[in-house]
MARKE-875774 format. One line per field, with one value per residue: chain; x, y, z of N, C-alpha, C, CB in turn. Coordinates in steps of 0.2 Angstrom, whole numbers. Glycine has a CB too. Layout:
<recs>
kette = [A,...]
n_u = [X,...]
n_v = [Y,...]
n_w = [Z,...]
ca_u = [X,...]
ca_v = [Y,...]
ca_w = [Z,...]
c_u = [X,...]
c_v = [Y,...]
c_w = [Z,...]
cb_u = [X,...]
cb_v = [Y,...]
cb_w = [Z,...]
</recs>
This chain:
<recs>
kette = [A,A,A,A,A,A,A,A,A,A,A,A,A,A,A,A,A,A,A,A,A,A,A,A,A,A,A,A,A,A,A,A,A,A,A,A,A,A,A,A,A,A,A,A,A,A,A,A,A,A,A,A,A,A,A,A,A,A,A,A,A,A,A,A,A,A,A,A,A,A,A,A,A,A,A,A,A,A,A,A,A,A,A,A,A,A,A,A,A,A,A,A,A,A,A,A,A,A,A,A,A,A,A,A,A,A,A,A,A,A,A,A,A,A,A,A,A,A,A,A,A,A,A,A,A,A,A,A,A,A,A,A,A,A,A,A,A,A,A,A,A,A,A,A,A,A,A,A,A,A,A,A,A,A,A,A,A,A,A,A,A,A,A,A,A,A,A,A,A,A,A,A,A,A,A,A,A,A,A,A,A,A,A,A,A,A,A,A,A,A,A,A,A,A,A,A,A,A,A,A,A,A,A,A,A,A,A,A,A,A]
n_u = [-6,-5,9,12,9,1,2,-7,-17,-35,-37,-34,-23,-5,-4,-12,-7,2,-7,-15,-6,-2,-15,-17,-7,-11,-9,-10,-14,-13,-22,-18,-26,-25,-31,-34,-35,-28,-15,-12,-9,4,14,15,19,31,38,40,51,54,44,32,18,16,19,27,26,35,35,48,54,54,48,49,43,34,38,50,44,36,46,53,43,42,55,54,43,45,43,50,55,64,77,93,92,79,74,81,74,61,63,65,52,44,50,45,31,31,34,23,13,17,14,1,-3,1,-8,-21,-20,-16,-20,-33,-45,-42,-32,-36,-41,-31,-21,-28,-28,-14,-12,-12,1,9,5,9,22,20,12,20,30,23,20,32,35,31,21,12,4,6,14,21,34,43,37,30,20,24,30,29,19,8,9,8,-5,-13,-11,-16,-30,-34,-32,-42,-53,-52,-51,-61,-61,-47,-39,-44,-37,-27,-25,-17,-14,-27,-32,-23,-26,-39,-36,-27,-35,-45,-39,-42,-40,-37,-47,-57,-53,-53,-67,-71,-78,-69,-60,-68,-75,-65,-58,-50,-41,-35,-42,-55,-55,-55]
n_v = [-94,-83,-73,-69,-73,-70,-74,-74,-68,-66,-52,-34,-27,-29,-31,-24,-12,-18,-25,-15,-9,-19,-21,-8,-7,-16,-29,-47,-58,-71,-76,-84,-88,-88,-96,-92,-103,-113,-106,-107,-120,-121,-127,-120,-107,-111,-114,-101,-88,-78,-82,-76,-69,-57,-69,-69,-73,-72,-79,-90,-84,-82,-71,-62,-50,-36,-23,-25,-33,-23,-14,-23,-25,-12,-10,-20,-16,-4,7,15,28,40,40,38,47,51,38,36,46,41,30,37,42,29,23,32,30,17,19,26,17,6,13,14,0,-4,4,-2,-16,-16,-6,0,5,12,21,27,41,49,46,50,63,66,63,74,78,67,66,78,78,71,80,90,85,83,96,101,95,99,108,100,94,82,67,58,59,65,64,53,38,29,14,19,28,20,13,24,29,18,19,32,30,20,27,37,30,27,40,50,64,67,72,84,96,96,100,96,83,78,81,73,60,59,61,50,39,40,35,25,10,8,14,5,-7,-2,-1,-14,-30,-38,-29,-21,-29,-35,-36,-23,-25,-39,-40,-35,-21,-4]
n_w = [-89,-75,-72,-59,-42,-27,-11,3,18,19,18,15,20,20,6,-3,-9,-18,-26,-31,-39,-48,-55,-60,-69,-78,-76,-74,-60,-48,-34,-19,-6,11,25,43,50,42,43,56,58,55,45,33,38,43,32,26,23,33,42,40,30,17,4,-12,-29,-44,-58,-57,-46,-29,-17,-1,11,10,6,-2,-12,-18,-23,-31,-41,-45,-51,-61,-69,-73,-64,-56,-55,-66,-66,-56,-46,-44,-41,-28,-21,-21,-13,-1,1,1,13,22,21,25,39,44,41,50,62,61,60,73,81,76,79,93,101,98,104,115,110,98,97,101,92,80,82,82,68,58,59,55,42,35,30,17,10,9,1,-11,-14,-18,-30,-46,-41,-34,-43,-50,-48,-33,-34,-48,-65,-68,-64,-49,-39,-26,-26,-27,-15,-6,-9,-5,9,12,8,18,29,27,30,43,49,42,39,38,27,25,28,19,5,-7,-5,-5,-18,-25,-21,-26,-40,-43,-40,-50,-61,-75,-74,-61,-55,-59,-52,-38,-37,-38,-33,-27,-21,-13,-4,3,19,28,38,49,60,60,64,59]
ca_u = [-6,-3,16,12,5,1,0,-9,-23,-40,-37,-30,-16,1,-4,-17,-3,4,-13,-17,0,-3,-21,-17,-2,-14,-6,-15,-11,-17,-22,-18,-29,-23,-36,-31,-34,-22,-9,-11,-6,11,18,16,23,38,41,41,58,54,39,27,16,14,24,25,30,36,38,52,57,49,50,45,43,30,41,54,40,34,52,54,38,44,60,53,38,47,39,55,58,67,85,95,90,71,74,83,68,56,65,63,44,42,51,40,25,32,34,16,10,18,11,-6,-4,1,-15,-26,-19,-14,-23,-38,-50,-39,-27,-38,-42,-24,-18,-31,-25,-7,-12,-9,9,11,3,12,28,18,9,26,34,19,21,39,35,26,16,7,-1,8,15,24,41,44,31,26,18,29,28,28,13,2,9,5,-12,-16,-10,-21,-36,-36,-33,-48,-58,-51,-53,-64,-59,-40,-36,-47,-32,-21,-28,-13,-15,-34,-32,-19,-30,-44,-33,-25,-41,-49,-36,-47,-39,-36,-54,-61,-50,-56,-74,-72,-80,-63,-57,-73,-77,-60,-57,-44,-37,-37,-46,-61,-55,-53]
ca_v = [-93,-77,-74,-67,-76,-67,-79,-69,-69,-63,-45,-30,-27,-27,-33,-20,-8,-22,-27,-9,-8,-24,-19,-2,-8,-21,-36,-52,-62,-76,-76,-90,-86,-92,-94,-92,-110,-116,-103,-110,-127,-120,-129,-114,-102,-114,-113,-94,-86,-74,-84,-72,-67,-61,-73,-67,-77,-70,-85,-95,-80,-81,-65,-60,-43,-32,-17,-28,-35,-17,-12,-27,-23,-5,-11,-24,-13,3,11,17,34,40,40,36,53,49,31,38,50,36,26,41,42,23,22,36,27,11,22,27,10,3,16,12,-7,-4,6,-6,-22,-17,0,4,8,17,25,30,48,52,44,54,70,67,62,79,79,61,67,84,77,69,86,94,82,84,103,102,92,101,111,95,92,76,61,60,60,65,65,46,35,24,10,22,31,15,12,30,29,14,21,37,27,17,32,40,25,28,47,52,71,67,75,90,102,94,101,93,76,76,80,67,54,59,60,43,34,41,32,20,3,8,15,-2,-11,0,-2,-21,-33,-41,-24,-18,-34,-38,-32,-19,-28,-45,-41,-31,-14,0]
ca_w = [-82,-73,-70,-52,-37,-20,-5,9,21,15,20,11,24,16,-1,-7,-13,-24,-30,-35,-44,-54,-58,-64,-74,-83,-75,-70,-54,-44,-26,-14,0,17,31,49,52,39,45,63,57,55,40,28,42,44,25,24,25,40,46,39,24,10,-1,-19,-34,-50,-61,-52,-41,-23,-13,5,13,6,2,-6,-17,-22,-26,-37,-46,-47,-56,-67,-73,-75,-59,-51,-57,-73,-65,-49,-41,-43,-37,-21,-18,-20,-7,5,1,3,20,26,21,30,46,46,41,56,68,60,62,80,83,74,82,100,105,94,108,120,107,92,98,101,85,75,84,79,61,53,59,51,35,33,25,11,7,8,-5,-16,-15,-21,-36,-50,-38,-32,-48,-53,-43,-27,-37,-55,-69,-70,-58,-46,-34,-20,-27,-25,-7,-2,-10,-1,16,13,8,24,34,26,33,50,50,36,37,39,22,23,28,15,-2,-12,-4,-6,-25,-27,-20,-31,-46,-44,-39,-56,-67,-77,-72,-54,-53,-59,-46,-32,-36,-39,-26,-23,-16,-8,1,7,25,28,43,51,67,59,66,53]
c_u = [-2,4,17,7,6,-2,-1,-15,-28,-42,-33,-23,-11,1,-8,-13,-1,-2,-15,-12,-1,-10,-20,-12,-5,-11,-11,-11,-16,-16,-22,-20,-28,-28,-31,-30,-28,-15,-7,-8,1,16,20,21,30,42,43,47,58,48,33,25,16,21,22,29,29,39,42,55,52,52,46,47,40,33,46,50,38,40,54,50,40,50,58,48,39,44,44,59,62,75,86,92,83,71,76,77,62,57,63,56,42,44,47,33,25,31,27,12,11,15,3,-8,-4,-6,-20,-26,-18,-18,-28,-42,-47,-35,-30,-38,-36,-21,-21,-29,-18,-6,-9,-2,12,10,7,18,26,15,15,30,30,20,27,40,29,20,10,2,0,8,19,32,41,37,28,25,23,26,26,21,7,3,6,-2,-16,-17,-15,-28,-38,-36,-40,-54,-58,-53,-55,-62,-51,-36,-39,-42,-26,-24,-24,-14,-22,-35,-28,-23,-36,-42,-31,-31,-46,-45,-40,-46,-39,-44,-58,-59,-53,-63,-76,-74,-74,-60,-62,-75,-71,-58,-50,-39,-40,-42,-53,-61,-52,-54]
c_v = [-87,-78,-73,-71,-73,-72,-74,-71,-65,-56,-41,-29,-25,-28,-28,-15,-12,-24,-21,-8,-12,-22,-13,-3,-14,-28,-41,-56,-67,-75,-83,-87,-91,-91,-95,-99,-114,-113,-106,-117,-127,-122,-124,-109,-105,-113,-106,-92,-83,-77,-80,-71,-60,-64,-71,-71,-73,-75,-89,-91,-80,-76,-65,-53,-39,-26,-20,-30,-29,-14,-16,-26,-16,-6,-14,-21,-6,9,14,23,34,39,38,41,52,43,32,42,46,32,30,41,35,21,26,33,21,14,23,21,6,6,14,5,-8,-2,1,-13,-22,-11,3,8,14,23,29,38,52,51,49,62,71,66,67,80,73,62,73,83,75,75,90,91,83,92,105,98,94,104,106,92,85,70,63,62,60,66,58,43,30,19,13,26,26,14,18,30,25,16,27,35,24,22,37,36,26,35,50,59,72,71,82,96,101,94,97,85,74,76,75,61,53,58,53,38,35,37,26,13,3,9,9,-6,-9,-1,-10,-24,-36,-36,-22,-23,-37,-33,-29,-23,-35,-46,-37,-24,-10,7]
c_w = [-80,-70,-62,-48,-30,-15,1,12,18,18,15,14,20,9,-5,-11,-19,-29,-34,-40,-50,-58,-63,-70,-79,-82,-72,-65,-51,-37,-23,-7,6,23,38,52,49,41,52,63,57,50,35,32,42,37,23,27,32,44,45,31,23,8,-8,-24,-41,-54,-56,-47,-35,-19,-7,6,8,2,-3,-13,-21,-26,-32,-43,-49,-53,-62,-72,-75,-71,-54,-52,-64,-72,-58,-44,-39,-39,-30,-18,-17,-14,-1,6,4,10,24,26,26,37,48,46,47,62,67,62,70,84,82,79,90,104,102,99,112,116,101,92,97,95,80,76,81,72,57,53,55,44,31,28,18,7,5,1,-11,-19,-19,-28,-41,-47,-35,-37,-52,-48,-38,-29,-44,-58,-71,-63,-56,-41,-28,-20,-25,-17,-3,-3,-6,7,17,13,15,30,33,29,41,53,44,34,37,33,21,24,24,8,-7,-12,-6,-14,-28,-26,-25,-38,-48,-44,-46,-62,-68,-74,-64,-51,-53,-54,-40,-31,-37,-32,-23,-18,-11,-3,5,13,25,32,45,57,66,61,60,54]
cb_u = [-1,-7,21,11,6,-3,5,-9,-22,-47,-35,-33,-15,7,-7,-22,2,8,-19,-17,7,-4,-27,-14,4,-13,1,-18,-8,-14,-28,-11,-36,-15,-42,-34,-41,-23,-10,-17,-9,13,15,9,20,38,37,35,61,53,41,28,9,12,24,27,27,39,43,57,59,49,49,47,51,24,45,58,34,32,58,53,31,47,66,51,31,45,33,60,62,65,88,102,91,67,79,89,66,55,72,66,41,45,59,40,23,38,38,13,12,26,11,-8,1,7,-17,-26,-14,-7,-17,-42,-54,-34,-22,-45,-46,-20,-20,-39,-25,-3,-18,-12,11,8,-4,14,32,13,5,31,34,12,20,44,34,24,13,4,-2,15,18,24,46,47,32,31,11,35,33,34,11,3,16,9,-14,-13,-3,-20,-37,-31,-27,-50,-57,-43,-47,-71,-62,-37,-36,-52,-30,-18,-28,-6,-14,-39,-30,-12,-33,-48,-27,-20,-46,-50,-28,-47,-33,-32,-57,-59,-43,-54,-78,-66,-85,-58,-55,-79,-81,-53,-58,-44,-36,-31,-42,-66,-51,-56]
cb_v = [-99,-73,-69,-60,-84,-60,-85,-62,-66,-67,-44,-22,-34,-30,-40,-16,-5,-28,-29,-3,-9,-31,-18,4,-10,-18,-35,-57,-57,-84,-71,-94,-84,-91,-100,-88,-114,-114,-96,-109,-131,-124,-135,-111,-102,-121,-117,-90,-81,-67,-85,-65,-71,-56,-81,-59,-84,-62,-82,-99,-73,-88,-59,-65,-41,-29,-13,-34,-39,-12,-11,-35,-23,-1,-14,-31,-14,5,8,11,37,46,47,35,60,49,26,42,56,32,24,48,43,18,24,43,24,8,28,33,6,3,24,13,-11,0,12,-8,-26,-16,4,-1,3,14,21,27,50,49,37,54,71,61,59,86,78,55,68,88,71,64,90,94,74,83,107,99,84,96,116,98,97,77,55,54,55,59,70,42,31,28,4,27,33,8,11,36,28,7,24,42,22,11,37,42,18,27,50,52,75,61,71,92,103,88,108,95,74,82,87,67,53,66,65,41,36,48,29,19,0,14,20,-5,-11,8,2,-25,-39,-43,-18,-16,-40,-38,-36,-12,-23,-49,-38,-35,-13,-2]
cb_w = [-79,-68,-73,-51,-36,-20,-4,7,29,16,27,11,26,20,-2,-3,-9,-22,-26,-30,-41,-51,-53,-59,-71,-90,-71,-75,-49,-46,-24,-14,0,19,31,54,50,31,46,67,51,61,37,26,49,46,20,26,20,39,53,42,23,5,1,-19,-35,-50,-67,-56,-44,-20,-17,11,14,9,7,-3,-15,-17,-21,-35,-44,-42,-52,-65,-70,-82,-56,-50,-52,-76,-67,-49,-44,-50,-40,-21,-22,-27,-7,3,-6,-1,21,23,13,29,47,41,35,58,67,52,59,83,80,67,79,101,107,90,113,125,105,90,104,107,83,75,92,83,59,55,66,53,34,38,28,11,12,14,-4,-15,-9,-16,-36,-55,-42,-26,-54,-56,-47,-22,-34,-57,-75,-74,-59,-43,-33,-19,-34,-29,-5,-5,-18,-1,17,7,2,26,34,19,31,52,54,36,42,40,16,29,36,16,-4,-12,3,-4,-28,-22,-13,-31,-47,-38,-33,-57,-65,-84,-75,-52,-57,-66,-46,-31,-41,-42,-28,-29,-20,-12,-3,2,31,30,49,52,72,64,72,47]
</recs>
């Protein structure tokens, strides 16, 4: 029995980064897919700590909050930097990813038609900090922090991939980020996951907009 269970809607949403992490690290997990119909009945929602998914189980440990889950996996699978300094820098990256993910979700779910053009125009400003971070670490030839992959790399990679769907040319003016996406996506286990039907056929968002 896989030690991990992800309970979530049938979308990539806030779980694809953790799925990418688990797949790339050779871990198996179980998916408990929740339909909107089931969710609207309310009993699962009432049982969730903050009334929201994902819910994540690692053996007898139940966690909520996608970033807390990513950090837990980071600690337990050795994906949290080599020391406290790297761990602190990874938290900086991950909080930056979360800020942009919230902006993205706001666009997708509340203002897609009216706000997309303006969002895409502002996107280079949102992406620049990540290019800067890469440039400060081994000339952008490695990971976002240090010389080993981390939980934050998977979260950033997912964020960049969904933005390439929203605005296909968004990384054209960011050579380091473009190379980073290509390099990470080519990791054998990650490449297999990204080309799997599970990933390819899973909608990015719950409302069909992307």
